[in-house]
C-alpha positions as MATLAB code, in Angstrom:
seq = 'MGCEPTKIIKVMNQLDQKQLLYLKKNYFTANQKTLCKKFEQYGGTFTFKVEDEKYKLTYDQSKAYTNFVFNQNHMKHRGGIMNRGAGPLIQDKYNKINYTEENLIYQLDKKNKNK';
ca = [
      87.191   83.033  -93.066;
      85.648   80.301  -90.746;
      84.933   80.910  -87.176;
      86.962   78.927  -84.934;
      86.013   77.755  -81.217;
      87.700   79.561  -78.926;
      89.886   77.476  -76.181;
      89.741   78.593  -72.624;
      92.817   78.559  -71.212;
      93.070   77.648  -67.181;
      95.794   79.055  -65.426;
      97.289   77.582  -62.458;
      96.883   80.000  -59.443;
      98.666   79.649  -56.194;
      96.660   78.572  -53.269;
      96.660   80.173  -49.586;
      95.921   78.090  -46.742;
      92.245   79.143  -46.591;
      91.493   78.371  -50.166;
      93.053   75.099  -49.654;
      91.260   73.844  -46.508;
      87.958   75.263  -48.346;
      88.574   72.571  -51.069;
      89.356   70.027  -48.685;
      86.539   70.378  -46.819;
      83.822   70.854  -49.595;
      85.401   69.125  -52.600;
      88.078   66.406  -51.600;
      87.253   62.735  -51.283;
      89.180   61.043  -48.430;
      91.396   59.403  -50.576;
      92.261   62.883  -52.247;
      92.870   64.431  -48.788;
      95.214   61.597  -47.977;
      97.285   62.322  -51.268;
      97.329   66.150  -50.282;
      99.106   65.165  -47.042;
     101.756   63.005  -49.128;
     102.243   65.429  -51.823;
     102.762   68.129  -49.280;
     106.175   66.641  -48.480;
     107.057   64.959  -51.916;
     105.158   67.054  -54.593;
     102.646   65.512  -57.045;
      99.374   66.278  -59.087;
      95.715   65.032  -58.975;
      92.622   65.950  -60.564;
      89.360   66.845  -58.822;
      85.667   67.154  -59.905;
      83.136   70.101  -59.189;
      79.931   70.060  -60.806;
      81.202   67.514  -63.518;
      84.237   69.774  -64.586;
      87.571   68.407  -63.609;
      90.319   70.703  -62.147;
      93.850   69.855  -61.241;
      95.711   70.438  -58.074;
      99.505   70.342  -58.283;
     101.792   70.636  -55.138;
     105.468   71.853  -55.756;
     108.182   72.854  -53.266;
     105.742   73.156  -50.305;
     103.251   75.389  -52.552;
      99.851   74.335  -53.811;
      98.508   75.548  -57.256;
      95.248   74.806  -59.026;
      93.004   76.193  -61.966;
      89.910   76.096  -59.824;
      88.619   79.760  -59.924;
      87.313   80.975  -56.284;
      84.471   83.026  -55.786;
      85.268   85.232  -52.564;
      81.674   84.975  -51.647;
      82.145   81.506  -50.702;
      85.207   82.279  -48.405;
      83.112   84.802  -46.293;
      81.138   83.666  -43.130;
      78.647   86.277  -42.943;
      77.797   89.577  -44.463;
      75.880   92.434  -43.030;
      76.501   95.682  -41.007;
      76.833   94.456  -37.660;
      80.422   93.800  -36.302;
      80.307   91.355  -33.249;
      83.987   92.438  -32.952;
      84.889   88.534  -31.596;
      85.172   87.224  -35.040;
      82.729   84.851  -36.690;
      80.616   82.476  -34.530;
      81.286   78.938  -34.566;
      78.133   78.083  -35.658;
      78.643   80.248  -38.729;
      81.234   78.266  -39.592;
      79.078   74.962  -39.842;
      76.422   76.967  -41.606;
      73.901   76.731  -38.524;
      72.111   79.790  -37.654;
      71.001   81.132  -34.181;
      67.735   82.877  -35.540;
      67.044   84.918  -32.263;
      70.595   86.539  -32.593;
      69.929   86.885  -36.409;
      66.756   88.522  -36.011;
      68.447   91.048  -33.377;
      71.007   91.829  -36.086;
      68.432   92.251  -38.678;
      66.298   94.644  -36.279;
      69.577   96.703  -35.309;
      70.532   96.994  -38.877;
      66.866   98.064  -40.081;
      67.037  100.571  -37.177;
      70.556  101.895  -38.061;
      69.483  102.072  -42.049;
      66.416  104.188  -41.170;
      68.638  106.857  -39.475;
];
């Protein structure tokens, strides 16, 4: 009765468009982005690295699958209570912060929290 190491099985999950764009922007090389365009039409498979771990991306019949597990916090632009109503700021998409606006949001949230 020896203790055998367990194998982690990675399941291929279907990607939506936002997840695929996130992978292209943050993890793919220029060559892999070109392969994505080709594979969207013809299908195919390639591997990519995230923090020294290899993941697999597969295109099949205009759908993309990967065994990379998404953390939903990566997909959000900003958290907090205040809602601007006009969607995320352009500067939020590029991880740049308008500090005067950020301080105003913080003060309003703090004031609403104290009520």
